[in-house]
C-alpha positions as CSV (number, residue, x, y, z in Angstrom):
1,X,-4.7,4.5,23.8
2,X,-1.7,2.4,22.8
3,X,-3.6,1.5,19.6
4,X,-3.8,5.1,18.6
5,X,-0.1,5.6,19.5
6,X,0.7,2.7,17.2
7,X,-1.3,4.3,14.4
8,X,0.6,7.6,15.0
9,X,3.9,5.9,14.8
10,X,2.8,4.0,11.6
11,X,1.6,7.3,10.0
12,X,4.9,9.0,10.9
13,X,7.0,6.2,9.4
14,X,4.8,6.3,6.3
15,X,5.2,10.0,5.9
16,X,8.9,9.8,6.5
17,X,9.4,7.2,3.8
18,X,7.0,8.9,1.3
19,X,8.7,12.3,1.3
20,X,12.0,11.0,-0.1
21,X,10.1,9.0,-2.7
22,X,8.2,12.1,-3.8
23,X,11.3,14.2,-3.9
24,X,13.1,11.5,-6.0
25,X,10.1,11.3,-8.4
26,X,9.9,15.0,-8.8
27,X,13.6,15.2,-9.6
28,X,13.2,12.6,-12.3
29,X,10.2,14.2,-13.8
30,X,11.8,17.7,-13.8
31,X,14.7,16.3,-15.9
32,X,12.4,15.6,-18.8
33,X,11.7,18.1,-21.6
34,X,8.0,18.6,-22.1
35,X,6.9,16.9,-25.3
36,X,5.6,20.1,-26.8
37,X,9.2,21.4,-26.7
38,X,11.1,18.3,-27.9
39,X,11.2,19.3,-31.6
40,X,12.3,22.8,-30.8
41,X,15.0,21.5,-28.6
42,X,16.2,19.1,-31.3
43,X,16.3,21.9,-33.8
44,X,18.2,24.2,-31.4
45,X,20.8,21.5,-30.7
46,X,21.1,20.9,-34.4
47,X,21.7,24.6,-35.1
48,X,24.3,24.8,-32.3
49,X,26.1,21.7,-33.7
50,X,26.3,23.3,-37.1
51,X,28.2,26.4,-35.8
52,X,31.8,26.3,-37.0
53,X,34.5,27.6,-34.7
């Protein structure tokens, strides 16, 4: 029985450490512009930078 409790503790620690890692990875990935929209974004930024005022 203590072996199974040890596995439960190990799994709990693994899940507890994996969740922050997944959250951090998701935050980093969500900051990136999809490659299909990169050129559109560059064009839009260029258009905004050309506005005088």
